[in-house]
C-alpha positions as a LaTeX table, in Angstrom:
\begin{tabular}{lrrr}
\hline
Residue & $x$ (\AA) & $y$ (\AA) & $z$ (\AA) \\
\hline
Met1 & 252.49 & 79.01 & 19.48 \\
Asp2 & 255.16 & 80.09 & 21.99 \\
Gly3 & 256.51 & 76.59 & 22.94 \\
Pro4 & 256.86 & 73.13 & 21.36 \\
Pro5 & 253.67 & 71.19 & 20.83 \\
Asp6 & 252.58 & 68.45 & 23.19 \\
Ala7 & 252.70 & 64.78 & 22.33 \\
Lys8 & 249.01 & 64.37 & 22.22 \\
Asp9 & 248.88 & 67.17 & 19.77 \\
Leu10 & 251.26 & 65.32 & 17.50 \\
Gln11 & 249.63 & 61.93 & 17.94 \\
Pro12 & 247.06 & 62.24 & 15.19 \\
Phe13 & 249.82 & 63.23 & 12.77 \\
Val14 & 252.32 & 60.62 & 13.83 \\
Leu15 & 250.44 & 57.47 & 14.67 \\
Ser16 & 247.97 & 57.71 & 11.91 \\
Asp17 & 250.71 & 57.75 & 9.27 \\
Ile18 & 252.67 & 54.80 & 10.69 \\
Gln19 & 251.47 & 51.44 & 9.67 \\
Ala20 & 250.21 & 49.18 & 12.43 \\
Ser21 & 252.13 & 46.20 & 11.03 \\
Asn22 & 255.13 & 47.10 & 13.04 \\
Pro23 & 254.75 & 45.45 & 16.40 \\
Asp24 & 256.71 & 48.06 & 18.21 \\
Val25 & 254.68 & 50.73 & 16.77 \\
Arg26 & 251.60 & 48.88 & 17.65 \\
Ala27 & 252.80 & 48.43 & 21.21 \\
Val28 & 253.74 & 52.06 & 21.50 \\
Arg29 & 250.54 & 53.03 & 19.97 \\
Lys30 & 248.60 & 50.80 & 22.30 \\
Ala31 & 250.43 & 52.11 & 25.31 \\
Trp32 & 249.94 & 55.60 & 24.09 \\
Leu33 & 246.24 & 54.95 & 23.68 \\
Lys34 & 246.04 & 53.59 & 27.21 \\
Val35 & 247.75 & 56.62 & 28.54 \\
Asn36 & 245.42 & 58.80 & 26.63 \\
Leu37 & 242.39 & 56.81 & 27.78 \\
Lys38 & 243.51 & 57.03 & 31.37 \\
Glu39 & 243.97 & 60.68 & 31.14 \\
Glu40 & 240.63 & 60.95 & 29.47 \\
Arg41 & 239.04 & 58.91 & 32.23 \\
Lys42 & 240.64 & 61.08 & 34.83 \\
Gly43 & 239.47 & 64.09 & 33.04 \\
Lys44 & 235.96 & 62.72 & 32.72 \\
Ala45 & 235.94 & 61.65 & 36.37 \\
Gln46 & 237.07 & 65.11 & 37.33 \\
Glu47 & 234.48 & 66.58 & 35.10 \\
Leu48 & 231.85 & 64.28 & 36.60 \\
Glu49 & 232.89 & 65.24 & 40.09 \\
Asp50 & 232.81 & 68.86 & 39.13 \\
Ser51 & 229.43 & 68.40 & 37.57 \\
Asn52 & 228.20 & 66.64 & 40.72 \\
Lys53 & 229.51 & 69.47 & 42.82 \\
Arg54 & 227.84 & 71.90 & 40.53 \\
Ala55 & 224.63 & 69.85 & 40.73 \\
Arg56 & 224.71 & 69.83 & 44.51 \\
Leu57 & 225.46 & 73.51 & 44.47 \\
Leu58 & 222.63 & 74.05 & 42.05 \\
Glu59 & 220.33 & 72.00 & 44.24 \\
Asp60 & 221.29 & 74.14 & 47.21 \\
Gln61 & 220.76 & 77.21 & 45.10 \\
Lys62 & 217.47 & 75.72 & 43.92 \\
Asp63 & 216.34 & 75.29 & 47.50 \\
Asp64 & 217.41 & 78.81 & 48.26 \\
Leu65 & 215.69 & 79.96 & 45.11 \\
Asp66 & 212.57 & 78.03 & 46.09 \\
His67 & 212.56 & 79.74 & 49.46 \\
Ile68 & 213.26 & 83.02 & 47.76 \\
Leu69 & 210.55 & 82.26 & 45.19 \\
Leu70 & 208.05 & 81.42 & 47.90 \\
Gly71 & 208.94 & 84.61 & 49.73 \\
Ser72 & 208.85 & 86.59 & 46.53 \\
Thr73 & 205.50 & 85.01 & 45.63 \\
Ser74 & 204.01 & 86.11 & 48.93 \\
Val75 & 205.62 & 89.47 & 48.47 \\
Ile76 & 204.25 & 89.64 & 44.94 \\
Arg77 & 200.81 & 88.64 & 46.20 \\
Thr78 & 201.03 & 91.31 & 48.89 \\
Arg79 & 202.27 & 93.81 & 46.34 \\
Lys80 & 199.41 & 92.89 & 44.04 \\
Glu81 & 196.91 & 93.45 & 46.84 \\
Glu82 & 198.57 & 96.74 & 47.69 \\
Leu83 & 198.57 & 97.59 & 44.00 \\
Lys84 & 194.85 & 96.87 & 43.78 \\
Lys85 & 194.23 & 99.03 & 46.83 \\
Ala86 & 196.41 & 101.72 & 45.31 \\
Glu87 & 194.50 & 101.48 & 42.03 \\
Tyr88 & 191.18 & 101.74 & 43.89 \\
Arg89 & 192.52 & 104.69 & 45.85 \\
Ile90 & 193.75 & 106.24 & 42.62 \\
Cys91 & 190.28 & 105.81 & 41.12 \\
Glu92 & 188.70 & 107.44 & 44.17 \\
Leu93 & 191.21 & 110.26 & 44.06 \\
Gly94 & 190.61 & 110.64 & 40.33 \\
Ser95 & 186.85 & 110.95 & 40.84 \\
Met96 & 187.44 & 113.37 & 43.70 \\
Leu97 & 189.80 & 115.34 & 41.49 \\
Asp98 & 187.25 & 115.48 & 38.68 \\
Lys99 & 184.57 & 116.59 & 41.12 \\
Ser100 & 186.86 & 119.18 & 42.65 \\
Leu101 & 187.75 & 120.43 & 39.17 \\
Met102 & 184.06 & 120.74 & 38.30 \\
Asp103 & 183.38 & 122.55 & 41.58 \\
Lys104 & 186.38 & 124.75 & 41.00 \\
Lys105 & 185.14 & 125.55 & 37.51 \\
Glu106 & 181.67 & 126.43 & 38.80 \\
Ile107 & 183.16 & 128.53 & 41.59 \\
Lys108 & 185.38 & 130.26 & 39.06 \\
Leu109 & 182.38 & 131.02 & 36.85 \\
Asp110 & 180.45 & 132.32 & 39.87 \\
Phe111 & 183.39 & 134.48 & 40.92 \\
Glu112 & 183.74 & 135.82 & 37.39 \\
Ala113 & 180.01 & 136.66 & 37.31 \\
Gln114 & 180.26 & 138.35 & 40.72 \\
Ile115 & 183.33 & 140.25 & 39.58 \\
Arg116 & 181.48 & 141.43 & 36.48 \\
Asp117 & 178.50 & 142.48 & 38.60 \\
Leu118 & 180.77 & 144.29 & 41.04 \\
Arg119 & 182.56 & 146.02 & 38.20 \\
Asp120 & 179.24 & 147.08 & 36.68 \\
Ala121 & 178.02 & 148.27 & 40.09 \\
Leu122 & 181.30 & 150.11 & 40.64 \\
Lys123 & 181.02 & 151.73 & 37.23 \\
Lys124 & 177.42 & 152.75 & 37.89 \\
Gly125 & 178.42 & 154.05 & 41.34 \\
Glu126 & 181.24 & 156.09 & 39.80 \\
Glu127 & 178.86 & 157.49 & 37.19 \\
Lys128 & 176.28 & 158.29 & 39.87 \\
Leu129 & 178.96 & 159.87 & 42.05 \\
Ser130 & 180.17 & 161.97 & 39.14 \\
Arg131 & 176.59 & 163.04 & 38.41 \\
Glu132 & 176.05 & 163.89 & 42.08 \\
Ile133 & 179.28 & 165.87 & 42.10 \\
Leu134 & 178.16 & 167.75 & 39.00 \\
Gln135 & 174.73 & 168.33 & 40.54 \\
Lys136 & 176.35 & 169.51 & 43.76 \\
Glu137 & 178.58 & 171.90 & 41.85 \\
Glu138 & 175.56 & 173.11 & 39.86 \\
Ala139 & 173.58 & 173.52 & 43.10 \\
Glu140 & 176.44 & 175.46 & 44.66 \\
Arg141 & 176.60 & 177.73 & 41.62 \\
Asn142 & 172.83 & 178.18 & 41.75 \\
Cys143 & 173.03 & 178.84 & 45.48 \\
His144 & 175.67 & 181.51 & 44.95 \\
His145 & 173.60 & 182.99 & 42.14 \\
Leu146 & 170.42 & 182.91 & 44.25 \\
Arg147 & 172.29 & 184.42 & 47.20 \\
Tyr148 & 173.49 & 187.19 & 44.94 \\
Gln149 & 169.95 & 187.68 & 43.60 \\
Leu150 & 168.58 & 187.68 & 47.16 \\
Glu151 & 171.06 & 190.31 & 48.24 \\
Glu152 & 170.25 & 192.37 & 45.17 \\
Ala153 & 166.49 & 191.95 & 45.76 \\
Thr154 & 166.91 & 192.85 & 49.44 \\
Arg155 & 168.80 & 195.96 & 48.48 \\
Arg156 & 166.18 & 196.92 & 45.89 \\
Phe157 & 163.37 & 196.12 & 48.32 \\
Ala158 & 164.92 & 198.36 & 50.92 \\
Val159 & 165.12 & 201.16 & 48.36 \\
Leu160 & 161.54 & 200.57 & 47.19 \\
Glu161 & 160.29 & 200.31 & 50.77 \\
Ser162 & 161.80 & 203.64 & 51.63 \\
Gln163 & 160.22 & 205.14 & 48.51 \\
Glu164 & 156.89 & 203.39 & 49.23 \\
Val165 & 156.76 & 204.75 & 52.79 \\
Glu166 & 157.19 & 208.25 & 51.49 \\
Ser167 & 154.53 & 207.70 & 48.80 \\
Gln168 & 152.08 & 206.19 & 51.30 \\
Glu169 & 152.56 & 209.07 & 53.70 \\
Tyr170 & 151.83 & 211.49 & 50.89 \\
Ser171 & 148.76 & 209.55 & 49.67 \\
Leu172 & 147.51 & 209.16 & 53.25 \\
Asn173 & 147.56 & 212.87 & 53.76 \\
Val174 & 145.71 & 213.32 & 50.46 \\
Trp175 & 143.01 & 210.81 & 51.42 \\
Lys176 & 142.64 & 212.32 & 54.90 \\
Arg177 & 142.02 & 215.71 & 53.39 \\
Ser178 & 139.66 & 214.46 & 50.66 \\
Leu179 & 137.55 & 211.74 & 52.34 \\
Asn180 & 135.68 & 211.13 & 55.59 \\
Pro181 & 133.96 & 208.02 & 57.10 \\
Leu182 & 130.59 & 209.00 & 55.59 \\
Thr183 & 132.02 & 208.29 & 52.14 \\
Trp184 & 132.40 & 204.60 & 53.06 \\
Ile185 & 128.77 & 204.45 & 54.18 \\
Glu186 & 127.62 & 205.67 & 50.79 \\
Ile187 & 129.88 & 203.16 & 48.98 \\
Leu188 & 128.52 & 200.23 & 51.01 \\
Arg189 & 124.95 & 201.42 & 50.46 \\
Gln190 & 125.51 & 201.41 & 46.70 \\
Val191 & 127.03 & 197.93 & 46.91 \\
Leu192 & 124.00 & 196.57 & 48.80 \\
Val193 & 121.59 & 198.17 & 46.34 \\
Ala194 & 123.54 & 196.71 & 43.41 \\
Ala195 & 123.38 & 193.29 & 45.09 \\
Gly196 & 119.58 & 193.52 & 45.20 \\
Phe197 & 119.09 & 193.97 & 48.93 \\
Gly198 & 116.36 & 196.57 & 49.14 \\
Ser199 & 116.14 & 200.02 & 47.60 \\
Lys200 & 118.04 & 203.22 & 48.19 \\
Gln201 & 115.41 & 204.42 & 50.68 \\
Glu202 & 115.52 & 201.14 & 52.68 \\
Leu203 & 119.31 & 201.10 & 52.80 \\
Asn204 & 119.90 & 204.65 & 53.87 \\
Leu205 & 122.89 & 203.61 & 55.99 \\
Gly206 & 124.04 & 207.11 & 56.50 \\
Gly207 & 120.68 & 208.21 & 57.95 \\
Thr208 & 118.95 & 211.45 & 57.12 \\
Thr209 & 120.65 & 214.64 & 56.23 \\
Glu210 & 119.86 & 215.98 & 59.67 \\
Glu211 & 121.43 & 212.94 & 61.34 \\
Asn212 & 124.54 & 213.21 & 59.19 \\
Ser213 & 124.84 & 216.89 & 59.85 \\
Asp214 & 124.25 & 216.24 & 63.57 \\
Ser215 & 126.95 & 213.57 & 63.66 \\
Ser216 & 129.31 & 215.80 & 61.75 \\
Ser217 & 128.62 & 218.66 & 64.14 \\
Arg218 & 129.21 & 216.37 & 67.12 \\
Val219 & 132.49 & 215.25 & 65.65 \\
Asn220 & 133.50 & 218.76 & 64.81 \\
Ala221 & 132.37 & 219.99 & 68.23 \\
Gly222 & 134.73 & 217.51 & 69.88 \\
His223 & 132.17 & 215.54 & 71.90 \\
Asp224 & 133.92 & 212.27 & 70.94 \\
Pro225 & 137.66 & 212.09 & 71.55 \\
Asp226 & 138.02 & 209.73 & 68.56 \\
Pro227 & 135.93 & 211.00 & 65.60 \\
Ala228 & 136.79 & 208.07 & 63.35 \\
Arg229 & 135.75 & 205.61 & 66.04 \\
Tyr230 & 132.47 & 207.48 & 66.57 \\
Gln231 & 131.69 & 207.44 & 62.85 \\
Thr232 & 132.45 & 203.71 & 62.73 \\
Gln233 & 130.07 & 202.98 & 65.60 \\
Gln234 & 127.33 & 204.99 & 63.90 \\
Phe235 & 127.93 & 203.12 & 60.65 \\
Gln236 & 127.81 & 199.76 & 62.43 \\
Arg237 & 124.50 & 200.63 & 64.08 \\
Lys238 & 122.93 & 201.81 & 60.83 \\
Phe239 & 124.25 & 198.85 & 58.89 \\
Thr240 & 122.88 & 196.36 & 61.45 \\
Glu241 & 119.46 & 198.03 & 61.48 \\
Ser242 & 119.28 & 198.03 & 57.69 \\
Met243 & 120.17 & 194.34 & 57.61 \\
Ile244 & 117.39 & 193.53 & 60.08 \\
His245 & 114.70 & 195.57 & 58.32 \\
Thr246 & 115.68 & 194.61 & 54.78 \\
Glu247 & 113.74 & 191.61 & 53.53 \\
Gly248 & 115.92 & 188.51 & 53.02 \\
Ile249 & 119.26 & 190.10 & 53.83 \\
Asn250 & 119.47 & 188.60 & 57.32 \\
Lys251 & 119.06 & 185.16 & 55.80 \\
Ser252 & 121.88 & 185.46 & 53.32 \\
Leu253 & 124.45 & 187.71 & 54.97 \\
Gln254 & 125.88 & 187.29 & 58.44 \\
Phe255 & 127.46 & 190.44 & 59.78 \\
Val256 & 130.31 & 189.62 & 62.14 \\
Ser257 & 132.30 & 192.73 & 62.91 \\
Leu258 & 133.17 & 196.13 & 61.62 \\
Gly259 & 136.35 & 197.79 & 62.66 \\
Phe260 & 139.83 & 198.95 & 61.80 \\
Leu261 & 141.98 & 196.13 & 60.40 \\
Asp262 & 145.46 & 196.00 & 58.95 \\
Gln263 & 144.32 & 193.57 & 56.28 \\
Ile264 & 141.20 & 191.95 & 54.91 \\
Glu265 & 139.92 & 188.69 & 56.37 \\
Ile266 & 137.18 & 186.89 & 54.42 \\
Glu267 & 136.25 & 183.41 & 55.62 \\
His268 & 135.01 & 180.94 & 53.02 \\
Tyr269 & 133.00 & 177.93 & 54.23 \\
Asp270 & 132.59 & 175.09 & 51.75 \\
Asn271 & 130.47 & 172.38 & 53.41 \\
Ala272 & 132.67 & 170.80 & 56.10 \\
Asn273 & 135.91 & 172.27 & 54.74 \\
Ser274 & 136.80 & 175.79 & 55.82 \\
Lys275 & 139.59 & 178.05 & 54.72 \\
Ser276 & 140.50 & 181.70 & 55.12 \\
Cys277 & 141.55 & 184.11 & 52.41 \\
Ile278 & 143.56 & 187.24 & 53.13 \\
Ser279 & 143.84 & 190.02 & 50.57 \\
Arg280 & 146.76 & 192.36 & 50.86 \\
Pro281 & 147.32 & 195.84 & 49.37 \\
Ala282 & 147.23 & 195.74 & 45.58 \\
Ser283 & 147.83 & 197.83 & 42.43 \\
Phe284 & 148.07 & 201.40 & 43.74 \\
Leu285 & 150.42 & 202.31 & 46.55 \\
Asn286 & 147.92 & 204.72 & 48.11 \\
Ile287 & 144.94 & 202.32 & 48.06 \\
Gln288 & 144.57 & 199.18 & 50.12 \\
Lys289 & 142.26 & 196.73 & 48.41 \\
Ile290 & 139.51 & 195.54 & 50.74 \\
Thr291 & 136.96 & 193.05 & 49.53 \\
Ala292 & 133.42 & 193.07 & 50.91 \\
Val293 & 131.43 & 190.01 & 49.84 \\
Phe294 & 127.62 & 190.08 & 49.83 \\
Leu295 & 125.75 & 186.87 & 49.25 \\
Arg296 & 122.24 & 186.30 & 48.03 \\
His297 & 120.69 & 182.85 & 48.26 \\
Ser298 & 118.63 & 181.62 & 45.37 \\
Gln299 & 115.38 & 179.75 & 46.00 \\
Thr300 & 116.09 & 177.23 & 43.23 \\
Ser301 & 119.83 & 176.82 & 43.78 \\
Pro302 & 121.03 & 177.52 & 47.35 \\
Ser303 & 124.67 & 177.25 & 46.27 \\
Cys304 & 124.32 & 180.13 & 43.79 \\
His305 & 125.55 & 183.43 & 45.24 \\
Ala306 & 126.40 & 186.88 & 44.02 \\
Cys307 & 129.75 & 188.43 & 44.85 \\
Tyr308 & 130.67 & 192.12 & 44.75 \\
Thr309 & 133.94 & 193.80 & 45.58 \\
Val310 & 134.78 & 197.37 & 46.41 \\
Asn311 & 138.08 & 199.14 & 46.97 \\
Phe312 & 138.49 & 201.19 & 50.13 \\
Ala313 & 141.19 & 203.73 & 50.82 \\
Thr314 & 143.26 & 203.83 & 53.99 \\
Ile315 & 142.39 & 206.04 & 56.93 \\
Asp316 & 144.82 & 206.64 & 59.81 \\
Asp317 & 147.18 & 203.90 & 58.57 \\
Lys318 & 144.35 & 201.35 & 58.99 \\
Ala319 & 141.81 & 199.95 & 56.60 \\
Leu320 & 138.09 & 200.06 & 57.28 \\
Ala321 & 136.94 & 196.52 & 56.45 \\
Leu322 & 134.07 & 194.09 & 56.80 \\
Lys323 & 134.63 & 190.60 & 58.10 \\
Leu324 & 132.02 & 188.32 & 56.56 \\
Lys325 & 131.13 & 184.63 & 56.56 \\
Asn326 & 129.88 & 182.90 & 53.44 \\
Asp327 & 129.62 & 179.51 & 51.77 \\
Ser328 & 131.10 & 180.23 & 48.33 \\
Ala329 & 131.47 & 183.24 & 46.02 \\
Ser330 & 131.69 & 184.14 & 42.35 \\
Ser331 & 133.38 & 187.37 & 41.40 \\
Lys332 & 131.78 & 190.30 & 39.58 \\
Met333 & 134.50 & 192.74 & 40.42 \\
Lys334 & 134.67 & 194.64 & 37.13 \\
Asn335 & 131.01 & 195.76 & 37.10 \\
Leu336 & 131.05 & 196.90 & 40.71 \\
Thr337 & 134.38 & 198.69 & 40.32 \\
Ser338 & 133.06 & 200.56 & 37.31 \\
Gln339 & 129.95 & 201.56 & 39.32 \\
Thr340 & 131.92 & 202.75 & 42.33 \\
\hline
\end{tabular}
C-alpha cells in the first residue's frame, strides 16, 4: 500500500476487539455503523440506479437487436433461398460438367482414332510415293536402256538393210536368168494334182508344147511390150479354164485374181467372222514366201479342207501370187515343199 489505510479498513480490526460494554465505544460503534450503512445504502442506490440504466440500455439494445434479428432473419431466409438456388444451379452445372467431360472424352477418343488413321494413311501414302518414285526411276532407266537398244537396233537394221538390198539385187538377177513365168504354171499344176483336183492331163495349165513354144516365140518376137504381163494373162486364162472343166474344183475353190503383188493376201472366212492374213518374206533373202491355199470340200464333213503351200521366187521386184477365199485351212506345208 502507498498511503495509510482507510477507517473502514481498520474497523473490523478495531471495533471487533473492543468490548461493547463501554458506552462510548458502543455509541461510536453505533454511529460508525450508521455511517457505514448510509454509505452502503448510497452505494446500493447508486448501483441500483446504474443497474436500472443498464437495464434500460439493455432494453433499448434488445429492441435494436430484435429489429436487427428480424432483419437478419429475413436476410438469412433470403440467403437460404439464394443458397438453395445456388446449390440447384451447382448441381445443374455439375451434371453439365460431367456431360461435357464425357463428350470431351469421346471427342478426344475420336480425334485420337482419326489421328491414328491419318498417320497410317500418311505412312501408306509415303510408302506408295516411295514405291512410285522407285518405279519411276526404274522406268526411266529402262527407257534409257530401251532408247539405247532402239538406237543400236536402228543402226544395225540400217546396216542389214543395206546388205539385204545388195543381196536381193544379186538374187533377183539370178532368178531372172534362171526362171521364167512358165515355171510357175508347172508348180501350180503340180499343186492342184497333189490336192486331188483332176489329173496331169486335165490340169495342163501351160497348154501344149506348141502353145508354149508359140507363146515363147511371141514374147521373144516382141509382140507384147510386157512379156511378164502377157505370160500372166495366159496363165490366168488357162487356170480359169482348168478350174471350170475340172470336176468339183469350181465348188471348192473360188479364184479371185491373179497378178503382181508386193505381199501375199489370203482371206480366211470362219462363219460370220472374217479376218485377213498377210505373209511376208521369210527364211531366204532371195525368196519371198507366197502361200497358195487350195481347198477340197468333203461330202461327209464340209468343214474339212486340205491346205497346200508353195514358195514362189520374186520376178521384177514383185511376187506372183494368188488371192484366194476359203472357210478354214489346215497346213500340210512340209509334204508339198518336199514335192516342189
